[in-house]
Structures are given as structure tokens and as C-alpha cells.
C-alpha positions as CSV (number, residue, x, y, z in Angstrom):
1,M,-19.5,-63.2,82.7
2,Y,-17.6,-61.1,85.2
3,V,-17.5,-57.5,86.4
4,V,-14.0,-56.1,86.9
5,T,-13.5,-53.1,89.0
6,V,-10.4,-50.9,89.7
7,A,-9.4,-47.8,91.6
8,A,-6.3,-45.7,90.9
9,G,-5.4,-42.1,90.7
10,G,-8.5,-41.0,92.4
11,E,-10.8,-42.7,89.9
12,R,-13.0,-45.8,90.1
13,A,-14.0,-47.8,87.1
14,G,-15.7,-51.1,86.2
15,C,-16.7,-53.0,83.2
16,L,-18.4,-56.3,82.1
17,V,-15.8,-58.9,81.0
18,G,-16.3,-62.1,79.0
19,F,-12.7,-63.0,78.4
20,A,-11.3,-64.4,81.7
21,S,-10.0,-67.7,83.1
22,Q,-8.2,-69.4,85.9
23,C,-4.7,-70.2,84.5
24,S,-2.8,-71.8,87.3
25,I,-3.6,-73.8,90.4
26,H,-0.2,-73.6,92.3
27,P,0.3,-70.8,92.6
28,P,-3.3,-69.6,92.1
29,R,-3.5,-67.2,89.1
30,F,-6.3,-65.8,87.0
31,F,-6.2,-63.9,83.6
32,V,-8.7,-61.2,82.8
33,W,-8.8,-59.3,79.5
34,L,-9.9,-55.6,79.3
35,S,-10.8,-53.8,76.0
36,H,-8.5,-50.9,75.1
37,L,-11.7,-48.8,74.5
38,N,-13.0,-49.0,78.1
39,H,-12.6,-46.5,80.8
40,T,-11.7,-49.3,83.1
41,F,-8.7,-50.1,80.9
42,R,-7.5,-46.6,81.1
43,V,-7.8,-46.5,84.9
44,S,-6.0,-49.9,85.1
45,H,-2.8,-48.4,83.8
46,H,-2.1,-46.8,87.2
47,A,-3.5,-49.7,89.2
48,T,-1.8,-52.4,91.2
49,F,-5.0,-54.5,91.9
50,L,-8.2,-55.5,90.1
51,T,-11.3,-57.0,91.6
52,V,-13.1,-59.8,89.7
53,H,-16.8,-60.3,90.5
54,V,-18.9,-63.4,89.6
55,L,-22.5,-62.6,88.9
56,G,-25.5,-64.8,89.6
57,S,-28.0,-65.5,86.8
58,D,-30.4,-63.1,88.6
59,Q,-27.9,-60.2,88.5
60,R,-28.4,-59.1,84.9
61,D,-29.0,-55.6,86.2
62,L,-25.3,-55.4,87.3
63,A,-24.2,-56.7,83.9
64,E,-26.4,-54.0,82.2
65,L,-24.9,-51.2,84.3
66,F,-21.3,-52.3,83.9
67,G,-21.6,-53.5,80.3
68,G,-24.1,-51.0,78.9
69,E,-22.9,-47.8,80.4
70,T,-19.5,-46.1,80.1
71,G,-17.6,-44.7,83.1
72,D,-16.7,-41.9,80.7
73,H,-20.1,-40.4,81.4
74,V,-21.7,-42.3,84.3
75,D,-20.6,-42.9,87.9
76,K,-21.6,-46.6,88.1
77,F,-20.7,-46.8,91.7
78,A,-23.4,-44.3,92.7
79,R,-25.9,-46.9,91.6
80,V,-24.6,-49.9,93.4
81,A,-23.7,-51.1,96.9
82,W,-19.8,-51.4,97.2
83,R,-17.0,-51.1,99.6
84,P,-13.3,-50.7,99.2
85,S,-11.2,-53.8,99.6
86,A,-8.1,-53.9,101.9
87,D,-6.0,-52.3,99.0
88,G,-8.9,-49.8,98.0
89,S,-10.2,-51.7,95.0
90,P,-14.0,-51.5,94.7
91,V,-15.9,-54.6,95.8
92,L,-19.5,-54.9,94.7
93,T,-21.2,-56.2,97.9
94,D,-24.1,-57.8,96.1
95,A,-21.9,-59.9,93.7
96,C,-22.3,-63.7,94.0
97,A,-18.6,-64.0,94.7
98,W,-15.5,-61.9,94.1
99,F,-11.7,-61.8,94.6
100,V,-9.1,-59.1,94.5
101,G,-6.0,-59.8,92.5
102,R,-2.6,-58.1,92.5
103,I,-1.6,-57.4,88.9
104,E,1.5,-59.6,88.2
105,R,1.8,-58.9,84.5
106,R,0.1,-57.2,81.6
107,V,0.0,-58.9,78.2
108,E,-1.0,-57.2,74.9
109,G,-3.4,-59.2,72.9
110,G,-4.7,-57.3,69.9
111,D,-7.6,-54.9,71.1
112,H,-7.5,-56.3,74.6
113,T,-4.8,-56.4,77.3
114,G,-4.6,-59.3,79.6
115,F,-4.0,-58.9,83.3
116,L,-2.4,-61.8,85.2
117,L,-3.8,-61.6,88.7
118,A,-2.5,-63.2,92.0
119,P,-5.5,-63.4,94.4
120,T,-5.0,-61.5,97.7
121,E,-8.4,-61.3,99.1
122,H,-11.7,-63.1,98.4
123,S,-15.4,-63.2,99.3
124,P,-16.4,-65.2,102.3
125,A,-17.1,-69.0,101.9
126,R,-20.7,-69.7,100.8
127,P,-22.8,-71.8,103.0
128,D,-23.1,-75.5,102.1
129,G,-25.8,-76.2,99.5
130,P,-26.2,-76.0,95.8
131,A,-24.0,-73.6,93.9
132,P,-26.0,-70.6,92.5
133,A,-26.7,-70.4,88.7
134,L,-24.2,-68.0,87.1
135,L,-24.7,-65.3,84.6
136,R,-23.7,-66.5,81.2
137,Y,-22.9,-64.9,77.9
138,R,-26.2,-65.9,76.4
139,A,-28.0,-63.8,78.9
140,V,-26.2,-60.6,77.9
141,K,-25.2,-61.1,74.3
142,E,-27.9,-58.7,73.0
143,L,-26.9,-56.0,75.6
144,P,-25.8,-52.8,73.8
145,P,-22.2,-52.1,75.0
146,G,-21.2,-48.7,76.6
147,H,-18.3,-48.8,74.1
148,P,-17.8,-50.8,71.0
149,A,-16.0,-54.1,71.6
């Protein structure tokens, strides 16, 4: 599971995302899909960059906030630590890992739109050691969504 954030037109938004994948090694590219019903999707229309955050298995609280609340009614960023990236896209400072991606292309896909991202900035390298356990779908599948899927 990922949290995707965006800033454009004086607004910030973010949502929990389950449909995402690396799609190219050379050049590095990543696809993330946003539901047409989400506030994040509406803000993304005017954006040039998205930030994709990987959550650790112990970060269900971030998944609940970004997946269970809607930016139509709640300022999610008032409840979390964040900073602007070089391009102004919100970076959740407590996320396990993150990258900012320039939007290269938008692809319609039914009730979601895919965003092809070219990474431009990323979280610092992790110290050597075991990789952290990541938050998986099974940990959030019962979470009531802020918007219908």
C-alpha cells in the first residue's frame, strides 16, 4: 500500500493507493492509479508532480488517515509531519520511504487514471540491515474508505 500526495493550485491532497507498480528499469518509471472519486485525483489535474510514499507495517495510522478520511472535509496534513519537496509536493517525513515523480503521462483506465511518473527526488538511503516490513493490503482491507472505491 502507498500514500500518494500532491500539491497544485494552492491545495494539498493525499490518498491511500493500492494500484501501483514499477514499470521500467531504464529509464526508471513508476505507475500509480488514482480513483476518479478522490479529492487527490481532482487536485492532480493541475499538478506536475506526485509523491509516492511506502508505509511500514507499523504505520497503519497513516493508512487510516489517508484512506479513511476525505480531503473534501479534512486537512490531513494538519495531522501529520510533512515538508515540501523541491517542487513543492508534500513529503510525509515519517514514511518508510518515498519518491517524487514528474507526471509524464496520464492514462484513463475505467474508474481510475494512471499516472506515469519519472522519479526526480527520493528519500535518503536506509542504513544497512534488514528491510522493514511493509504495510500490505491485508492490513487495511477492512478500512472504511473516505470515498467509495
